[in-house]
C-alpha positions in Angstrom: 108.4 73.0 51.6 107.2 72.3 54.8 105.3 75.3 56.5 105.7 75.4 60.7 102.7 75.1 62.3 102.1 78.7 63.7 102.1 77.4 67.6 105.2 76.6 67.1 106.4 79.6 65.4 104.7 81.5 68.4 106.5 79.5 70.8 110.3 78.9 69.5 110.3 82.1 67.7 108.2 85.0 68.9 109.0 86.6 72.0 105.9 88.7 73.6 108.7 91.2 75.3 110.9 91.1 72.3 110.3 94.7 71.5 111.8 95.5 75.1 114.8 93.7 75.2 117.8 96.1 75.3 121.1 95.7 73.1 124.8 96.5 73.3 126.5 97.3 70.3 130.6 97.4 70.7 132.9 98.4 68.0 136.1 95.8 66.9 138.5 95.2 69.7 136.1 96.8 72.0 136.0 93.5 73.9 139.6 93.6 74.5 140.1 96.2 76.6 140.5 95.5 80.5 138.1 94.7 82.6 139.2 96.7 85.3 139.5 100.3 83.2 135.7 99.8 82.0 134.9 99.8 85.6 137.0 102.3 86.5 135.5 104.6 83.6 131.9 103.7 84.7 132.4 104.3 88.6 133.8 107.8 86.4 130.6 108.8 85.1 128.4 107.5 87.4 130.5 109.9 90.1 130.4 112.9 87.4 126.8 112.2 86.9 125.8 112.4 90.5 127.6 115.6 90.8 125.8 117.1 87.9 122.6 116.0 89.3 123.3 117.5 92.9 124.2 120.8 91.6 120.8 120.7 89.7 118.1 122.8 91.2 114.7 122.5 90.0 113.5 125.5 92.1 113.0 129.0 90.4 114.4 132.4 91.3 111.7 134.2 93.3 112.0 138.0 95.0 111.7 139.6 91.9 114.7 137.5 90.6 116.6 139.3 93.5 117.1 136.0 95.2 120.7 134.3 95.1 121.2 131.0 94.1 122.6 129.9 98.0 118.9 130.7 99.3 117.4 128.9 96.2 119.4 125.6 96.9 118.8 125.8 100.4 115.2 126.4 100.1 115.7 123.1 98.2 117.3 121.2 100.7 114.8 122.5 103.3 112.4 121.0 101.0 114.0 117.6 100.6 114.9 117.2 103.9 111.4 117.5 105.5 109.7 115.6 102.6 112.3 113.1 103.4 111.4 112.9 107.3 107.4 113.0 106.4 107.7 110.4 104.3 109.2 107.7 106.2 106.7 108.3 108.9 104.0 107.7 106.1 105.8 105.0 104.7 105.9 103.2 108.9 102.3 104.0 108.8 101.3 102.1 105.8 103.7 99.4 106.9 102.2 98.8 110.1 98.5 99.0 108.8 97.2 95.5 107.9 100.2 94.4 109.9 97.8 91.7 111.9 96.5 90.6 108.3 99.9 90.3 106.8 101.1 88.2 109.5 97.8 86.1 109.3 98.1 85.4 105.4 101.5 85.0 105.4 101.1 82.0 108.3 98.2 80.4 106.3 100.5 80.4 103.5 103.3 78.9 105.1 101.0 76.2 106.3 99.1 75.8 103.4 99.2 71.9 101.4 96.6 70.5 99.6 96.9 67.1 102.2 95.9 69.6 105.3 93.1 70.8 103.5 91.7 67.0 102.1 92.9 67.6 98.5 91.3 71.0 98.0 92.7 74.3 96.9 94.0 76.6 100.2 92.0 79.2 100.0 92.5 82.8 101.8 89.5 84.9 101.6 90.6 88.2 102.2 87.8 90.9 103.7 89.6 93.9 102.4 86.5 96.2 102.4 84.7 98.1 100.2 87.3 101.2 99.5 88.3 99.5 96.4 91.5 101.9 96.0 93.0 100.4 98.9 93.0 97.0 97.6 96.1 97.4 95.7 98.1 98.6 98.6 97.3 95.2 100.9 98.1 92.8 97.8 101.2 94.7 97.3 102.0 94.0 100.5 100.7 90.6 100.6 102.9 89.9 97.3 106.3 91.5 98.9 105.8 89.6 102.3 105.0 86.1 101.0 107.6 86.9 97.7 110.6 88.5 99.9 110.5 87.7 103.1 108.9 84.3 103.6 110.5 83.1 100.4 107.7 80.4 99.8 107.6 81.2 96.1 106.3 83.4 93.2 103.2 85.5 93.7 100.9 86.6 90.7 98.8 89.4 91.3 95.4 88.7 88.4 93.4 92.0 88.3 90.1 92.1 86.0 91.7 94.0 83.4 94.0 91.1 82.9 91.7 88.5 82.7 89.7 89.3 79.5 89.5 85.3 78.5 91.0 82.6 79.8 94.0 82.3 77.9 95.2 85.9 78.6 95.2 85.3 82.4 96.9 81.6 81.8 99.7 83.5 79.5 100.2 86.1 82.0 100.1 83.8 85.6 102.6 81.3 83.7 105.0 84.3 82.8 104.9 86.1 85.6 105.5 83.3 88.2 108.2 81.5 85.9 110.4 84.9 85.6 109.9 85.8 89.4 113.0 83.5 90.3 116.7 85.2 89.6 118.7 81.8 90.4 117.4 80.1 87.2 120.2 79.6 85.0 120.1 79.5 81.1 120.2 75.7 80.8 116.9 75.4 83.1 115.6 78.1 80.9 116.0 75.7 77.8 114.6 73.1 79.3 111.2 75.3 80.1 111.0 76.9 76.8 112.4 74.2 74.5 112.2 70.6 75.6 108.3 70.4 74.5 106.4 72.1 72.4 104.0 73.6 74.5 101.5 76.9 73.8 102.6 79.4 76.5 99.4 79.2 78.1 99.7 75.8 79.0 100.3 74.7 82.6 102.4 72.0 82.0 105.1 75.1 81.3 104.4 76.2 85.2 104.5 72.5 86.4 108.1 71.7 84.6 109.3 74.8 86.7 107.7 74.0 89.7 109.6 70.3 89.3 112.8 72.2 88.9 111.9 74.8 92.5 111.0 71.5 94.6 109.2 73.1 98.1 108.3 76.4 96.5 104.1 76.9 96.0 102.7 79.1 93.5 100.7 82.0 95.6 97.6 83.3 93.0 96.3 86.5 94.4 92.7 87.3 92.8 92.8 91.5 93.8 89.2 92.1 92.5 86.8 89.1 92.7 83.9 91.0 92.3 85.2 92.2 88.8 86.1 89.3 87.6 84.0 87.1 84.9 82.7 84.4 87.0 83.0 81.9 84.1 86.6 82.6 83.8 86.9 82.2 87.6 85.2 79.2 87.8 87.7 77.7 85.0 90.8 79.0 86.8 89.2 77.2 90.0 88.8 74.1 88.1 92.1 74.1 86.4 94.3 74.9 89.8 92.2 71.8 91.2 93.1 69.3 88.6 97.0 70.6 88.9 96.8 70.7 92.5 98.7 67.0 92.9 101.7 68.9 90.6 101.4 72.7 91.7 101.2 73.6 95.1 98.6 76.2 94.2 97.6 78.6 97.1 94.7 81.0 96.7 94.1 84.8 97.9 90.5 86.1 96.9 90.2 90.1 97.8 86.3 90.3 98.6 85.0 93.9 99.0 81.1 93.0 99.6 80.6 89.8 101.8 81.5 86.1 101.4 77.9 85.5 101.2 77.9 87.4 97.8 81.0 85.8 96.6 79.3 81.9 97.1 76.7 83.0 95.2 78.8 84.3 92.2 80.5 81.3 91.7 79.0 77.9 91.0 78.6 74.9 93.5 81.0 73.2 91.7 83.8 75.6 91.8 83.0 76.3 95.7 83.3 72.6 96.6 87.0 72.7 95.1 88.2 75.4 97.8 88.7 75.1 101.4 90.2 78.1 103.5 90.1 80.4 106.3 88.4 83.8 106.0 90.7 87.6 107.0 89.9 90.8 108.0 91.3 93.5 106.9 91.3 97.2 108.7 89.4 99.9 107.2 91.2 102.0 105.2 89.8 105.5 107.3 91.7 104.3 110.1 95.2 104.3 107.7 94.0 107.7 106.5 93.2 108.5 110.6 96.5 107.8 111.5 98.3 109.4 108.5 96.8 112.7 108.7 97.1 112.6 112.4 101.0 112.2 111.6 101.2 114.9 109.4 98.7 117.5 110.5 98.7 117.3 114.1 101.5 115.7 115.4 104.6 117.7 117.3 107.1 116.3 114.6 104.7 118.3 111.8 106.9 121.3 110.3 104.2 122.2 107.4 100.1 122.0 107.7 97.5 121.8 105.5 95.0 124.7 105.7 91.3 124.5 105.9 90.5 124.7 102.5 93.0 122.5 100.9 92.4 120.2 103.9 88.1 120.2 102.7 88.9 119.8 99.4 91.7 116.8 99.7 89.1 115.0 102.2 86.2 115.6 99.7 88.2 114.3 96.8 89.4 111.4 98.8 85.6 110.5 100.0 83.6 111.3 96.7 86.4 110.3 93.9 89.4 108.7 94.8 89.6 106.6 98.5 93.0 106.0 97.9 95.8 106.7 100.5 98.7 106.5 97.9 96.3 109.5 96.0 95.8 111.4 99.6 99.9 111.2 100.0 100.7 112.3 96.7 98.5 115.5 97.0 100.5 116.1 100.8 103.6 116.1 99.1 102.4 118.2 96.1 101.5 120.6 98.7 104.8 120.6 100.5 106.2 120.8 96.6 104.2 124.0 95.9 104.9 125.8 99.4 108.4 125.5 98.7 108.6 126.0 95.2 106.5 129.3 95.4 106.9 130.6 98.7 110.6 132.3 99.6 109.7 132.6 103.5 109.4 128.7 103.1 113.4 128.9 104.1 112.7 129.8 107.5 111.2 126.1 108.2 114.4 124.8 108.2 115.7 126.7 111.1 113.3 125.8 113.4 115.6 123.6 115.5 118.3 125.8 115.6 117.9 129.5 114.6 121.1 130.4 114.3 122.2 131.9 110.9 118.3 132.7 110.4 119.4 136.2 110.2 122.1 136.3 107.7 120.0 134.4 105.3 117.3 136.4 105.3 118.2 139.3 102.8 116.6 142.6 102.6 114.0 141.5 99.6 113.0 138.8 102.2 112.6 140.9 104.9 110.7 143.5 102.6 108.3 140.2 101.8 107.6 139.4 105.6 106.3 142.9 105.8 104.1 142.1 103.0 102.4 139.3 104.9 98.8 139.8 105.9 99.3 138.3 109.4 102.2 140.4 110.2 100.2 143.7 109.3 97.8 142.6 111.7 100.6 141.4 113.9 101.8 145.3 113.9 98.3 146.8 114.0 97.9 145.2 117.5 101.1 146.4 118.7 99.9 149.7 117.4 96.4 149.4 119.0 98.1 148.5 122.6 99.7 151.7 122.1 103.6 150.5 121.3 104.6 152.8 118.8 107.9 152.7 119.3 108.2 149.0 118.3 105.8 149.3 115.5 108.7 151.9 113.8 110.9 149.3 114.5 109.2 146.7 112.5 108.3 149.3 110.0 111.6 150.8 109.3 114.3 148.3 111.2 115.2 145.4 109.1 117.7 143.6 112.1 114.6 144.1 114.5 112.3 142.3 112.2 114.7 139.3 111.6 115.1 139.5 115.2 111.1 139.1 116.1 110.8 136.3 113.5 113.9 134.3 115.1 111.9 134.8 118.1 108.0 134.3 117.6 108.7 131.2 115.0 108.9 128.6 117.6 105.7 129.9 118.9 103.9 129.9 115.6 104.7 126.6 115.3 103.4 125.6 118.8 100.0 126.9 117.6 99.5 123.7 115.2 100.7 121.4 118.3 98.1 122.9 120.6 95.6 122.6 118.3 96.5 119.2 117.4 96.6 118.6 121.5 92.9 119.9 121.5 91.5 117.7 118.9 92.9 114.7 120.4 91.5 115.6 124.0 87.7 116.0 122.0 88.2 113.0 119.9 89.2 111.0 122.8 86.8 112.4 125.1 83.9 111.7 122.6 85.1 108.2 122.7 84.5 107.8 125.8 81.0 108.5 125.9 77.9 107.4 124.7 77.9 109.8 121.6 76.5 107.9 118.5 78.5 110.2 115.8 82.0 109.4 116.4 83.9 112.3 114.3 87.0 111.5 113.2 89.7 113.8 114.0 90.8 115.0 110.6 87.2 116.1 110.0 87.4 118.6 113.0 90.8 119.9 111.7 89.3 122.0 109.0 86.6 123.4 111.3 89.3 124.0 113.9 91.1 126.2 111.6 88.0 128.2 110.2 86.5 128.8 113.5 83.2 126.6 112.7 84.4 124.3 116.1 83.9 127.3 118.9 80.1 127.3 118.2 79.5 123.5 116.6 77.3 121.2 118.7 80.0 118.6 119.1 81.9 120.4 121.7 78.9 120.9 123.2 77.4 117.6 123.2 80.8 116.3 124.6 80.6 119.3 127.7 77.3 117.6 128.4 78.0 114.1 128.5 80.8 114.9 130.4 78.9 116.1 133.4 76.7 112.6 133.3 79.7 110.8 133.3 80.4 108.0 135.9 83.3 107.3 138.0 84.6 104.2 136.1 84.3 106.3 132.6 85.7 109.4 134.2 89.1 107.3 135.3 89.0 106.0 132.0 89.0 109.2 130.1 91.5 110.3 132.7 93.9 107.6 132.1 93.6 107.8 127.8 94.6 111.3 128.4 97.5 111.1 130.5 98.7 108.3 128.2 98.0 109.4 124.4 97.9 113.5 125.2 100.6 115.4 127.2 98.6 118.6 127.7 100.5 120.4 131.0 97.6 122.4 131.3 95.2 119.6 131.3 97.6 117.2 133.1 98.4 119.5 136.0 94.6 120.7 136.3 93.0 117.3 136.5 95.7 115.0 138.2 94.5 116.1 141.4 91.1 115.8 140.5 92.0 112.3 139.5 93.4 111.0 142.6 90.3 112.9 144.3 87.8 111.0 142.1 89.8 107.4 142.9 90.1 107.9 146.4 86.0 108.5 147.0 85.6 104.9 144.5 88.1 103.4 147.1 86.1 104.6 149.9 83.2 103.6 148.1 84.4 100.2 147.9 85.6 99.5 151.5 82.3 100.6 152.9 80.5 97.8 150.9 79.0 100.5 149.0 78.4 100.5 144.7 81.9 100.6 142.9 80.7 103.2 140.2 79.7 106.3 141.4 77.2 109.2 140.0 76.4 112.5 139.5 73.4 114.3 140.2 73.7 115.4 136.7 73.4 112.1 135.5 69.5 111.2 135.8 67.9 109.0 133.5 64.3 110.5 132.0 61.9 108.3 132.9 59.7 107.5 129.8 56.4 108.2 132.2 54.7 111.4 131.2 54.4 114.1 134.3 54.1 117.7 135.3 56.7 120.0 135.9 55.8 119.7 139.7 56.3 115.6 139.6 59.4 116.3 137.6 60.8 118.1 140.4 59.5 115.9 143.1 61.1 113.0 141.0 64.3 114.5 140.9 64.3 115.6 144.3 63.7 111.9 145.4 66.8 110.8 143.0 68.9 113.3 144.5 68.2 111.7 148.3 69.1 108.9 146.8 72.6 109.7 146.2 74.9 108.4 148.6 77.8 110.7 150.4 80.6 109.9 147.8 78.0 110.8 145.1 77.9 113.9 146.3 81.5 114.7 146.8 81.7 113.1 143.4 79.2 115.5 141.8 81.3 118.5 143.3 84.6 117.2 141.5 82.9 116.4 138.2 81.7 119.7 138.1 85.3 120.6 138.5 86.3 118.4 135.7 83.7 120.3 133.4 84.5 123.6 134.1 88.2 122.9 133.5 87.8 121.3 130.0 84.9 124.0 129.1 87.3 126.4 129.5 90.2 124.8 127.8 88.3 124.1 124.8 86.7 127.2 124.6 90.1 128.8 124.7 91.4 126.9 122.1 89.3 127.1 120.0 88.3 130.9 120.1 88.8 131.9 116.5 88.7 135.7 118.0 92.0 135.4 120.0 93.5 132.6 119.5 92.2 131.8 115.8 95.0 131.3 113.0 94.6 134.8 111.3 96.0 135.7 114.9 99.1 134.0 114.5 102.3 135.5 113.3 103.4 134.3 110.0 100.9 131.6 110.1 101.2 131.6 105.7 104.4 129.9 106.8 103.2 127.2 108.4 100.2 126.6 106.9 99.6 126.1 103.1 96.2 127.1 101.8 95.9 127.7 98.2 93.7 125.6 96.6 93.7 126.5 93.1 97.1 124.4 92.2 95.4 121.5 93.4 92.5 121.6 92.0 94.3 122.1 88.9 96.5 119.2 89.1 94.3 116.6 91.1 90.8 117.5 89.7 91.8 118.8 85.8 89.4 120.4 83.1 90.9 118.6 80.2 88.2 119.6 77.5 88.2 123.4 78.2 92.2 123.4 78.4 92.6 121.1 75.2 89.8 123.8 73.0 91.6 126.6 74.5 95.1 125.6 73.7 94.2 125.0 69.9 91.9 127.9 69.4 94.4 130.4 71.0 97.5 128.5 71.1 98.7 132.5 71.4 97.8 132.3 75.2 100.5 129.5 75.3 102.9 129.9 73.3 103.4 133.7 73.8 104.9 134.5 70.4 104.7 137.3 68.8 103.6 136.2 65.4 100.6 134.9 66.9 99.3 137.6 69.5 97.2 140.9 68.1 98.9 143.8 69.5 95.6 145.9 69.1 92.7 143.3 70.9 91.2 141.8 68.4 90.3 138.5 67.6 93.8 136.6 66.0 91.9 134.4 63.7 94.0 131.6 61.5 97.3 132.4 60.5 99.8 130.2 58.7 102.4 130.8 61.5 100.1 128.9 64.1 100.2 125.0 64.8 99.0 122.8 62.1 96.7 121.2 64.4 95.5 124.4 65.8 94.8 125.3 62.0 92.8 122.4 61.5 90.7 123.0 64.6 90.0 126.3 63.7 88.7 125.1 60.3 86.9 122.2 62.2 84.7 124.6 63.8 83.3 126.0 60.7 82.8 122.9 58.7 79.8 120.6 59.0 78.9 117.2 60.1 80.8 115.7 57.3 83.7 117.3 56.1 85.4 117.0 52.7 89.0 115.9 52.9 89.7 117.4 50.3 88.4 120.8 51.0 90.1 120.6 54.2 93.5 119.8 52.6 92.6 123.3 50.5 91.7 125.0 52.9 94.8 124.1 54.9 97.4 124.5 52.1 95.8 128.0 51.6 96.6 129.4 54.9 99.6 127.4 55.8 101.4 128.3 52.6 100.1 132.3 53.0 101.1 134.6 50.1 104.0 132.0 48.9 103.9 131.0 45.7 106.2 127.7 45.5 105.5 126.4 49.0 106.9 122.9 49.1 103.6 120.7 49.2 104.7 117.7 50.4 105.9 119.2 53.5 102.5 120.8 53.7 100.8 117.5 53.1 103.2 115.8 55.7 102.1 118.3 58.1 98.2 118.0 57.2 97.7 114.6 57.8 100.1 114.7 60.8 97.6 117.2 62.4 94.5 115.0 61.1 95.9 112.2 62.6 96.2 114.2 66.0 92.6 115.5 65.6 91.5 111.8 65.4 93.6 111.0 68.6 91.8 113.8 70.5 89.0 112.3 69.8 86.8 115.2 67.3 86.8 113.3 64.0 86.4 109.5 62.5 86.1 107.7 59.4 82.5 107.3 58.1 81.2 104.7 55.7 78.7 107.0 54.1 80.9 109.1 51.9 84.9 107.4 51.8 86.0 111.0 51.1 84.6 112.2 54.1 85.3 112.3 57.9 82.6 112.6 60.6 82.5 115.3 63.5 82.8 113.8 67.0 80.8 115.5 70.1 82.1 115.1 73.2 79.7 113.9 75.5 79.5 113.4 79.0 82.7 115.0 80.0 
């Protein structure tokens, strides 16, 4: 009997995705049913399924199980509504981010042909920056743009984990490129698969596919070129160059370091085969700043993060993830946690219209409001102001509390808006000065909430630089503030001063003087040493050299300084305008750090060890819980894996499997004389496999009937 070569069996009979197939089994006569009847039934099932999903509410019952079902649904609907709005704005920012790079790379791929590049591989070197976590989003946007919008051909994104060797890389490249087209019929698929006895990593398969799709290009995007094996990358480039006359390849290379380092990584023979352009990408920190400013400090934001959660997320972003998607996921988790566990979060759904808020707030809601710390401070403030009658109403009258909440919720929300405007004013002002340290707004946000910004040198440094601004810089600052920050107090106060300064500049230009006015505070320090008397003399000489317009400008800039100082000091004053003085700020600011640290920075080792050694803490079952406070120990009612783990702790470095089995059987059988041995063995081997999967034990060659302990190191 003639044997079949293994290569042909692999190509014709074995499909690597066969285990992912979907099979439909129908009874005899099912195919004879009318098509219309099947569709109607399917639509009916889909409608019923949608109705069931709509009725489900994943939120629990709060207020000591007194919360009504309508209130729970309202809380869930408010969460879905607010997060949907925030997610749309965030998605718009992510889509607009890297828009220039997407346009440039898209135009490059459209125009790229080997003829234009003298027979070389058209290559786009995308300088994506050192933030590796943001590269995935960028190349995903590039792939969607080229594949779906431009429709220039398939896009294959290769990462270092896909390129363990050359065959694996080519296999993935060919499979992804040929499976992206939805218009290929069965006949064309048969031509590609069965026309020739080819290995599944042969580029002739892709050549045949390109022959059936003339005019389309195959774009290969290498996401992390630094992590790629240099030999595999150079071999790929050599293969692309040899097939370039038959397969229109376009190469996109993501570079996190620099072009020079990328050139040093590859041999010169591979570098000569490529030719193209270099594209710079905006930094991910700018995208983070836009998302943070929109979600925390814009007038459209409803729920904001507190100081501790904000510090935790930013610290995690800088030191660990550096991923925009991870920050957005943490923001969504904050929304979910707030509405999931806070029954008063339903108030956020009535910000646009307070009609019906009083009807929704039950007696239990009012009592929960009275227990909020900010409400207590509000009552204490009224009591300090000797408003005894109002205090009595707040304590005893539920309707008056509902009325007060309806009146104060907009003031509470406006605190976050005013704080964001002040931070925007400070950031714009610092950007117009010569200050070297340009601290972004999202780093100032937590300091402002915690009251640290009031005494911070950042504000004082900006105010001192403001007094030394010349007329050109100051007018530029006015223009930015009027355009980007609509602060009525600042606009009304600085508007007349802006007109006077502009008038002085026009007068100076009309008289033939200098166009840039300076103030008497802008006295540059000479490098020559001198005594105090000589400095006073030199200062007097500089003042005497000021023109009439400079002198008037000095008086006006002093007024600008006074207005800015008063505004920033009042806004950032923690004792008077701090977050703790905002009525019901617990509803508008989420500041619980523990859920985020447990979810996004978990400690799996401690959790697994405690779950195995003390399963009663998680199961809360009566059979494993001690009533007298003593240690529970090993019991047969515990989970089999927990029994194995506790026996494991009492063993040495090498564990005899038979001894372990004997101890396990004696525990699980207990006092039963005729316990099923086969069931016990199945539980034993399953538990032992789970211990091996968790990394506690391994097989050892020292003794065939023993297993070795493993220590968890470096966790």
